[in-house]
C-alpha positions in Angstrom: 0.0 0.0 0.0 1.2 3.5 -0.7 2.4 5.7 2.1 0.0 8.6 2.5 0.3 12.1 3.9 -2.5 14.5 4.6 -2.7 18.3 4.7 -5.1 20.3 7.0 -5.9 24.0 6.7 -7.5 24.6 10.1 -6.3 22.4 12.9 -8.4 21.9 16.0 -6.7 19.0 17.9 -3.9 17.4 19.0 9.0 11.4 8.0 12.8 7.6 9.0 14.9 10.7 9.9 17.3 12.0 7.3 20.4 13.3 9.0 23.8 13.6 7.2 26.5 11.9 9.0 29.4 12.9 6.9 31.6 14.8 9.3 29.2 16.5 11.7 30.6 18.7 14.4 28.4 19.8 17.4 28.7 23.5 17.0 26.8 24.5 20.3 29.8 25.1 22.6 31.9 28.2 23.3 29.8 31.0 21.8 30.0 34.7 22.9 26.8 36.6 23.4 25.8 40.3 23.8 22.4 41.8 24.2 22.5 45.1 22.2 23.2 46.1 18.6 26.1 47.7 16.7 27.0 47.2 13.1 30.7 46.6 14.0 29.7 43.3 15.7 29.6 41.5 12.2 33.3 42.3 11.4 35.9 39.6 11.9 38.3 42.0 13.7 35.8 43.1 16.4 37.1 42.1 19.9 34.3 40.2 21.7 36.4 39.1 24.6 34.2 40.9 27.1 31.1 39.3 25.9 29.3 36.6 27.9 30.4 32.9 27.3 27.6 30.4 26.7 26.7 27.1 25.2 23.8 26.9 22.8 20.8 26.4 22.5 20.1 29.7 24.3 16.9 31.7 25.0 17.6 35.2 26.3 14.0 36.1 26.9 13.5 33.5 29.7 16.5 35.1 31.5 14.7 38.5 31.6 12.2 40.1 34.0 8.6 39.3 33.9 6.9 42.6 33.5 3.4 43.5 32.0 5.0 46.5 30.2 7.1 44.2 28.0 5.6 44.6 24.5 5.4 40.8 23.9 2.4 40.9 26.3 0.9 38.1 28.3 0.8 35.8 25.3 4.5 36.2 25.0 5.1 35.5 28.6 5.4 39.1 29.6 9.2 38.7 28.9 11.5 41.0 26.9 12.6 40.7 23.2 15.3 42.9 21.8 18.3 42.4 19.6 21.1 40.0 20.4 24.4 39.0 18.8 26.3 35.7 18.9 29.9 35.2 17.8 32.1 32.2 17.7 35.8 31.7 16.8 36.8 28.3 15.3 39.5 26.7 13.3 39.4 24.4 10.2 42.1 21.8 9.6 44.1 22.3 6.5 43.0 18.8 5.3 39.4 20.2 4.8 40.5 22.5 1.9 39.1 20.0 -0.6 35.9 19.6 1.2 32.5 21.5 1.4 31.7 23.0 4.8 28.3 24.2 5.9 26.7 25.6 9.0 23.2 24.5 9.8 20.8 26.1 12.3 17.8 24.2 13.5 16.0 27.4 14.5 16.7 31.0 15.4 14.0 33.3 16.8 13.8 35.5 14.8 15.0 37.7 11.8 18.5 36.1 11.9 21.4 37.4 9.8 24.7 35.5 9.5 28.3 36.5 8.6 31.5 34.5 8.3 34.8 36.4 8.5 32.9 39.6 7.8 31.2 38.2 4.7 27.3 38.4 4.7 25.7 35.0 4.2 22.0 35.9 4.4 18.9 36.5 6.4 16.2 34.0 7.6 13.1 35.8 9.1 11.1 32.7 10.2 12.0 31.4 13.7 11.0 27.8 13.3 12.6 26.3 10.2 16.0 24.7 9.7 18.4 26.4 7.3 22.0 26.3 6.3 24.8 28.4 4.7 27.8 27.2 2.6 30.9 28.6 4.4 33.4 27.1 2.0 34.3 30.2 -0.2 35.1 32.3 2.9 37.0 29.9 5.2 40.5 30.3 6.5 42.4 27.0 7.2 45.1 25.8 9.5 46.0 28.1 12.5 44.0 30.9 11.2 40.7 31.7 13.1 37.3 31.9 11.5 34.5 34.1 13.0 30.8 33.4 12.8 28.6 36.3 13.7 24.9 36.0 14.1 22.5 38.9 14.6 19.0 38.1 16.0 16.3 40.7 15.9 13.2 40.0 18.1 12.7 43.7 18.9 9.4 44.2 17.0 6.7 43.1 19.5 4.1 41.6 19.7 4.9 39.0 17.0 3.4 35.9 18.5 0.3 34.5 20.2 2.4 32.3 22.5 5.8 32.4 24.2 8.4 32.4 21.4 11.8 32.9 23.2 14.6 34.8 21.6 17.9 33.8 20.1 19.6 30.7 18.8 17.3 28.4 20.7 17.9 25.2 18.8 21.0 23.2 17.8 23.8 24.3 15.5 26.1 22.0 13.6 29.1 22.3 11.2 28.8 19.7 8.3 31.7 18.7 6.1 31.2 16.6 3.0 33.2 15.7 -0.1 32.9 17.8 -3.2 30.4 15.2 -4.5 27.7 14.4 -1.9 24.0 13.9 -1.3 22.3 17.2 -1.6 20.8 19.0 1.4 17.8 16.7 2.5 18.4 15.0 -0.8 17.4 11.5 0.1 13.7 10.6 0.2 12.6 7.3 1.6 9.3 5.8 0.8 7.7 2.3 1.2 5.1 2.1 -1.6 4.5 -1.7 -1.4 4.2 -3.5 1.9 3.1 -7.1 2.4 3.5 -9.6 5.3 6.4 -11.2 3.4 8.3 -8.1 2.0 8.4 -4.4 1.8 9.6 -2.3 -1.2 11.9 0.5 0.0 12.4 3.2 -2.6 15.2 5.7 -2.3 15.0 8.9 -4.3 18.6 10.4 -4.2 19.7 13.8 -5.4 23.5 14.5 -5.7 25.4 17.7 -6.0 28.8 17.9 -7.4 31.2 20.1 -9.4 32.7 16.9 -10.9 30.8 15.1 -13.5 32.7 11.8 -13.3 30.8 8.6 -12.9 29.4 7.9 -9.4 28.6 4.7 -7.5 25.9 4.7 -4.8 26.0 1.9 -2.2 22.9 1.6 0.2 22.7 -0.7 3.2 19.7 -1.3 5.4 20.4 -2.4 9.1 17.8 -3.7 11.5 17.3 -2.2 15.0 20.1 -4.4 16.4 22.5 -3.1 13.8 22.5 -6.4 11.7 22.8 -6.0 7.9 19.4 -6.8 6.3 20.0 -6.0 2.6 22.3 -3.9 0.4 22.3 -2.5 -3.2 24.8 -0.8 -5.4 24.1 1.3 -8.4 26.4 3.2 -10.8 26.6 6.3 -12.9 23.5 8.4 -11.9 23.2 11.8 -13.5 24.6 14.5 -11.2 21.9 17.0 -10.2 19.0 14.9 -11.2 17.1 12.5 -8.7 18.2 8.9 -9.0 16.2 5.9 -7.7 17.2 2.7 -5.9 14.7 0.1 -5.0 15.5 -2.3 -2.1 13.3 -5.3 -1.0 13.2 -6.0 2.8 12.1 -9.5 3.5 9.7 -10.2 6.5 9.6 -6.5 7.5 8.9 -5.4 11.0 6.4 -2.6 10.9 6.6 0.7 12.7 3.5 1.4 14.9 2.7 3.5 18.0 2.9 0.2 20.1 6.1 -1.1 18.4 8.0 1.9 16.9 10.6 -0.3 15.1 13.3 1.7 13.2 15.6 0.5 10.5 18.9 2.3 9.6 19.9 3.3 6.1 23.6 3.9 5.2 24.2 5.4 1.8 27.7 5.9 0.5 28.8 7.8 -2.5 32.0 6.8 -4.4 33.6 8.7 -7.2 36.8 7.4 -8.9 36.8 4.6 -6.2 37.0 7.3 -3.6 34.4 7.6 -0.8 33.1 11.2 -1.0 30.0 11.1 1.3 28.3 8.8 3.9 24.7 9.6 4.7 22.9 7.9 7.5 19.1 7.8 8.0 16.6 6.1 10.2 13.2 5.1 8.9 10.1 3.0 9.6 8.1 0.7 7.4 4.4 1.4 7.8 1.2 2.3 5.9 -2.0 3.9 7.0 -5.4 4.8 5.6 -8.4 7.1 6.4 -11.8 5.6 5.6 -15.0 7.7 5.9 -16.9 4.8 7.4 -14.3 2.8 9.4 -11.9 5.6 10.5 -8.2 5.6 10.7 -6.1 2.4 10.4 -2.4 1.9 10.8 -0.8 -1.2 9.1 -4.3 -2.4 8.4 -5.6 -2.3 12.0 -8.1 0.3 13.3 -6.5 2.9 15.6 -8.2 5.5 17.7 -6.1 8.7 17.5 -5.7 10.3 21.0 -4.0 13.6 20.1 -2.9 16.7 21.9 -1.4 20.1 20.7 2.2 20.7 21.9 4.0 24.0 21.7 7.7 24.2 21.1 8.6 25.7 24.5 9.6 23.7 27.6 7.7 25.6 30.3 9.8 27.2 32.9 12.9 26.2 30.9 12.0 28.6 28.1 12.3 28.0 24.4 16.0 26.6 24.4 15.7 23.0 23.2 16.6 20.3 25.7 16.2 16.7 24.5 15.8 15.3 28.0 13.1 17.8 28.8 11.3 17.1 25.5 11.5 13.3 26.1 10.0 13.9 29.6 7.1 15.8 28.1 6.5 13.0 25.6 6.7 10.3 28.2 4.1 12.0 30.4 1.8 12.1 27.4 2.5 8.5 26.6 1.7 7.5 30.2 -1.8 9.1 30.0 -2.7 7.4 26.8 -1.7 9.9 24.2 -0.5 8.5 20.8 -0.4 11.6 18.6 0.7 15.2 18.7 0.2 18.3 16.6 3.2 20.6 16.6 1.4 23.8 17.4 1.8 26.2 15.7 5.0 25.6 13.7 7.6 23.0 12.8 9.3 21.5 15.8 12.9 20.9 16.5 14.0 17.9 14.5 15.0 16.0 17.6 11.3 16.1 18.7 10.5 14.1 15.6 13.3 11.7 16.4 11.8 11.1 19.8 8.3 10.6 18.2 9.8 8.1 15.9 11.5 6.3 18.7 8.6 6.4 21.3 5.7 5.8 19.0 3.8 9.0 18.3 1.8 10.0 15.3 2.6 13.6 14.3 0.7 16.4 12.5 3.6 18.6 11.4 2.5 22.2 11.3 3.9 25.0 9.2 2.3 28.3 9.9 0.0 30.2 12.4 -0.9 32.8 9.8 -0.6 33.6 6.1 -0.9 37.0 4.5 -3.3 38.3 7.1 -1.9 39.1 10.5 -2.9 38.1 14.0 -0.3 40.4 15.6 1.1 43.6 14.5 4.6 42.2 13.7 4.0 38.5 13.0 4.9 36.3 10.0 2.3 37.9 7.7 4.8 40.5 6.4 7.3 37.7 5.5 4.6 35.3 4.0 4.6 36.5 0.5 8.4 36.2 0.0 9.3 33.4 2.4 6.4 30.9 2.7 7.6 28.6 -0.1 11.1 28.5 1.3 9.8 27.7 4.8 7.3 25.1 3.7 10.0 23.4 1.6 12.4 23.4 4.5 9.8 21.8 6.7 8.7 19.0 4.2 12.1 18.1 2.9 13.6 17.9 6.4 10.7 15.9 7.9 9.3 13.8 5.2 11.2 10.6 6.1 9.9 10.4 9.7 7.5 7.5 10.1 5.9 9.5 13.0 4.8 12.2 10.5 1.5 11.2 8.9 -0.1 14.7 8.3 1.1 18.0 7.0 -0.7 21.1 8.3 -0.4 24.1 6.1 -1.9 26.5 8.5 -3.7 27.1 11.8 -6.9 29.2 12.4 -5.9 31.2 9.3 -7.7 34.6 8.9 -8.2 33.9 5.2 -10.8 31.2 6.1 -13.3 34.1 6.4 -13.1 35.2 2.8 -12.4 33.7 -0.7 -8.6 34.5 -0.6 -7.9 31.5 1.5 -9.2 29.1 -1.2 -6.5 30.2 -3.7 -3.8 30.2 -1.1 -4.7 26.8 0.3 -4.8 25.2 -3.1 -1.3 26.7 -3.9 0.1 25.5 -0.6 -1.3 22.0 -1.0 0.1 21.7 -4.5 3.4 22.9 -3.4 3.6 20.3 -0.6 2.5 17.5 -2.9 5.1 18.4 -5.4 7.7 17.9 -2.7 6.0 14.8 -1.1 3.9 13.2 -3.9 2.8 10.4 -1.5 0.1 12.6 -0.1 
């Protein structure tokens, strides 16, 4: 049976994981932080020695004083916003000169701008989607230091109907790959045919490279105990265009909310007999269906969905992501009989979906709380026209392999529901999502 995803416009209740394991460095430690603003903070020669030392993730709002005069209002926790800067000095070994190096942010709230060695990389307004920048053209190697500078502007308030936090409040990583590699979120795993005896696992792989030499792709599937289940090798895909591999898993163990069984996929890229990239993913084999008379079924068995809405913050801990705290939240929900969550009102940290895969939750993955019509004076409505496709693409590409994700939500309590403008926008958003994830 074909894997299905669903999209909802107005939500009232309640992808395996693709992560690149080329060379991934935890980039959370040893940052400098300053609350305030000055254009010189972006320059590589600025001396930040007097700034505060901290480790990410970090939320500066939760450290502030609760006060009703704070413009975020009660919905924003009566806590301050403002403008903050983060800087980090780091070195890159000379052996990395022939590699590609990226920095990836899981979420910055909000209006972030990033510089490397004084070179401007770009702006990302939305506070809830993952994004990355290519550092390669601007890096210095060996004993020379590199300086990352990040400006975060959460000064325009109110911009949210809930507590948002402020700052680099999710994980950051440095990723190094060969010059020929799997593209960003460029591996799509689907299980189009599942029977008791075997499951078809289809891999849609997109490569990026400056070298057009023939390439070999080796994919291996391991079970939950790390034992090799099956492997396949294909040669000479066309660089830049998606390439498909089909693998048959015999006697598959299906993922479910009661038995969240996960397989691991290891995909290696070889060019001129040289390993250029290793991409690890976890995934689950499962299928589901909605029937107007019988309701929802998972793997052919009727299942009552007991769902809740879960915001991204961690209560008194603020918005800074903490995996142990998130696991605790989910375990409490599991203990009271919950088996599904809606990520109100935005994409979650990717580690939340990792936990849902592992612990057995169905997930409605939500994109936006508003479209072009605002709910607050400074919310996402002003960025929606230019940025909604980039943000929606970032959510679906990042999360589409999670077995926990079974619905896409394109909006929550949207103001356009009260007039005809919402019809056109909804159709366009649905089409855009289905173009990225055609299994819907």
